[in-house]
C-alpha positions in Angstrom: -0.2 -0.2 0.1 1.2 3.8 -1.0 1.6 6.3 1.7 3.9 9.7 2.0 5.4 11.7 5.4 7.0 15.0 5.3 10.6 15.2 6.2 13.0 18.2 5.9 10.2 20.0 3.4 10.3 17.3 1.3 6.9 14.8 0.5 8.0 11.3 0.9 6.6 8.0 -0.9 6.9 4.9 0.4 4.8 1.4 0.1 4.2 -1.3 3.4 3.1 -4.5 2.7 2.1 -6.5 5.3 0.1 -10.1 5.4 1.5 -11.4 8.8 -0.4 -13.2 11.2 -2.0 -9.7 13.3 -1.5 -11.5 16.9 2.4 -12.1 16.0 4.6 -9.6 16.6 6.4 -9.5 13.0 10.0 -8.3 12.4 10.1 -5.4 8.9 12.0 -5.4 6.6 13.1 -2.0 5.4 14.4 -2.2 1.2 16.3 0.9 -0.3 16.8 0.8 -4.2 20.0 2.3 -6.2 21.0 5.3 -7.7 18.0 5.7 -10.9 15.6 3.5 -9.3 12.3 3.8 -7.1 10.9 1.8 -4.8 8.7 -0.5 -7.0 12.2 -2.3 -8.6 11.3 -4.5 -5.6 8.0 -5.1 -6.3 9.0 -9.1 -7.7 10.4 -9.3 -4.4 7.0 -8.4 -2.3 5.0 -11.8 -2.7 7.8 -13.9 -1.1 8.3 -12.0 2.1 5.3 -10.0 3.2 3.7 -13.4 4.8 6.2 -13.5 7.5 7.9 -9.8 7.0 6.1 -5.8 7.0 7.9 -4.8 3.9 8.6 -1.2 3.7 9.9 0.5 0.7 10.7 4.1 0.3 11.6 6.4 -2.4 15.1 8.2 -1.7 15.0 12.1 -2.0 14.8 13.2 -5.2 14.3 9.1 -6.9 11.0 7.9 -7.7 7.5 9.6 -6.1 9.7 11.3 -3.4 9.9 14.7 -4.2 13.1 16.1 -5.6 15.3 18.8 -3.0 16.2 22.6 -4.1 19.7 22.6 -5.8 20.6 24.4 -2.8 19.9 21.7 -0.3 22.4 19.2 0.9 23.0 16.4 -0.6 25.7 14.1 1.5 25.3 10.2 3.5 24.1 12.1 6.8 20.6 13.7 4.4 20.2 10.2 3.5 20.8 8.3 6.3 18.6 10.8 8.0 15.5 9.9 5.4 15.8 6.5 6.6 16.0 7.2 10.4 12.9 9.4 9.5 10.9 6.8 7.9 11.2 4.6 10.6 10.4 7.1 13.7 7.2 7.6 11.6 6.1 4.5 11.4 7.4 4.1 15.1 9.9 1.0 14.2 12.9 0.7 16.3 14.9 -1.7 14.4 14.5 -3.1 10.8 15.9 -5.9 8.9 17.7 -3.6 6.2 17.9 -4.2 2.7 20.1 -2.8 0.3 20.4 -2.4 -3.4 23.5 -0.5 -4.6 23.4 3.2 -3.3 20.6 2.1 -0.8 23.2 -0.2 0.6 25.6 2.4 1.3 23.1 4.2 3.0 22.2 1.1 5.2 26.3 0.6 5.5 26.0 3.9 7.5 22.7 3.1 9.1 24.6 0.6 10.6 27.9 1.8 11.8 26.0 5.3 13.3 22.7 4.1 14.5 23.8 0.3 15.1 20.4 -0.3 17.2 18.2 0.3 14.8 19.5 -2.0 12.1 19.2 -6.0 13.2 20.7 -7.2 10.1 21.8 -5.8 7.3 21.4 -7.1 3.5 23.9 -5.9 0.4 23.0 -7.1 -2.9 25.7 -4.9 -5.6 26.7 -2.7 -2.6 30.5 -1.9 -2.0 31.9 0.1 0.4 31.8 3.7 -1.6 31.5 4.3 -5.3 34.8 6.5 -5.6 37.1 3.3 -7.1 34.5 3.3 -10.0 33.9 4.8 -13.8 30.9 7.0 -11.9 32.4 10.1 -12.6 32.5 9.1 -16.4 28.8 8.9 -16.8 28.1 13.0 -16.0 29.0 13.7 -19.0 27.1 10.7 -21.4 24.1 11.5 -19.4 24.2 15.3 -20.5 25.4 14.8 -23.8 22.7 11.8 -24.7 20.1 11.7 -21.9 19.7 9.6 -19.1 17.6 6.4 -21.0 20.1 6.8 -23.6 22.9 6.2 -21.7 21.9 3.4 -19.8 20.9 1.6 -22.9 24.6 2.7 -24.3 25.8 0.8 -20.8 23.3 -1.6 -20.2 26.1 -4.7 -20.6 27.2 -3.2 -17.5 24.1 -4.1 -15.7 22.4 -7.1 -17.8 23.9 -10.1 -18.8 24.0 -10.4 -23.0 21.0 -13.3 -23.2 19.0 -10.7 -21.2 19.6 -7.2 -23.2 17.1 -6.1 -25.6 14.3 -7.9 -24.0 10.9 -6.2 -23.0 12.1 -6.4 -18.9 15.4 -4.9 -19.9 13.0 -2.2 -21.6 10.8 -2.1 -19.0 14.2 -1.0 -16.8 15.7 1.7 -19.4 11.8 3.4 -19.1 11.8 3.3 -15.4 15.5 4.5 -14.3 15.4 6.9 -17.7 12.4 9.0 -16.3 14.7 11.2 -13.7 15.5 14.7 -12.8 18.7 14.6 -14.3 20.2 17.8 -12.7 19.2 15.6 -9.5 20.7 12.0 -10.6 23.9 13.9 -11.8 24.1 16.0 -8.0 23.5 12.5 -6.9 25.9 10.2 -8.3 29.0 13.2 -8.8 28.6 13.1 -4.7 28.3 9.3 -4.6 31.7 8.5 -6.8 33.7 11.2 -4.1 33.1 8.8 -1.3 34.6 5.1 -0.1 34.4 3.9 3.4 36.2 0.4 3.1 38.3 0.9 6.4 35.9 1.2 8.3 33.6 -1.2 7.6 34.7 -3.2 10.9 32.4 -0.9 12.6 29.6 -2.8 11.3 28.7 -5.1 14.0 25.5 -6.7 13.0 25.2 -9.9 10.7 25.6 -9.2 7.4 25.1 -10.9 3.6 27.1 -9.2 1.2 26.1 -10.4 -2.2 28.1 -9.7 -4.9 27.9 -9.5 -8.8 30.6 -11.9 -10.2 31.1 -10.2 -13.8 30.0 -6.8 -12.2 31.7 -3.9 -14.3 30.7 -1.1 -12.4 34.0 -0.8 -10.2 37.3 -2.8 -10.6 36.5 -6.7 -9.4 38.3 -6.2 -6.1 35.8 -3.4 -4.5 34.6 -6.1 -2.4 37.9 -7.0 -0.9 37.1 -4.9 2.5 34.1 -6.2 3.3 35.9 -9.9 3.0 38.3 -9.1 5.4 37.1 -6.8 7.5 33.6 -7.2 8.3 33.0 -8.9 11.7 30.5 -11.0 10.8 29.8 -10.9 7.2 29.0 -13.4 4.5 29.8 -13.0 1.3 28.0 -14.8 -1.5 29.5 -14.8 -5.2 26.8 -15.0 -8.3 29.4 -16.0 -10.4 29.8 -14.6 -14.2 26.5 -11.9 -13.3 26.1 -7.9 -13.9 25.1 -5.7 -11.4 21.2 -5.2 -12.0 21.1 -9.0 -10.1 18.3 -7.3 -8.1 16.7 -6.7 -11.1 17.0 -10.2 -13.7 17.7 -12.3 -10.6 15.1 -11.5 -8.0 13.5 -15.2 -7.2 17.4 -15.9 -6.4 18.3 -12.7 -4.3 14.7 -13.4 -2.2 15.8 -17.0 -1.5 19.2 -16.4 -0.5 17.9 -13.1 1.6 15.0 -15.6 3.4 17.9 -18.2 3.8 19.9 -15.3 5.7 17.0 -14.2 7.6 15.9 -17.7 9.1 19.6 -17.7 10.1 19.7 -14.5 11.8 16.2 -13.9 13.3 
């Protein structure tokens, strides 16, 4: 079900799907999407989760149906963390199982480091400790020249495997992500491309699932090495041969691995 709340002068859009037994105090999953995406991208995940969990999905500021902030409003990790906390407070939720895809997982990592009592577990899909060691800054001139949808189409091999390119699923993905406010997305990517915190991930104390797209092309192959070496309670799962957008085209596999992880860490 679609809802909204006001925070820092912006109207935030979010969804709550809850088919749990009313007499149970069911745990909450908070899901946060990646850059250029929106909460609807997690829609295929919901049926397999909402019978046992209260599933909350939020559009990050400037994404989906959440309002775009003014150009002079601050945009940094502290702001994005505060947005997620504001939603949790709005719903009266003390702690969640956090699921983050790409940039959404960046926010989740900082939530777990800065507010450990609010995060029961952390599940990261295609979400390394930062975007600094990547080609992200090279995206901005291409977006300015060609537009967001065409840029995504030209770089679809980074996100979808060859067998799924030029399919209806890939075209729907391009339509959805190509419909964004380009100046804001430029600010968002430009900021994220300066961020890296691999030397800080030891501060994440909760059980953490890290799902790595084995053939991911956004950043070098060893971008997840700090998580392998430093996460105290990390579980690394590699999807061999898969591209960055595993949450899109491998939704069932991702959900199955998420459920298995949550069942081990209730």
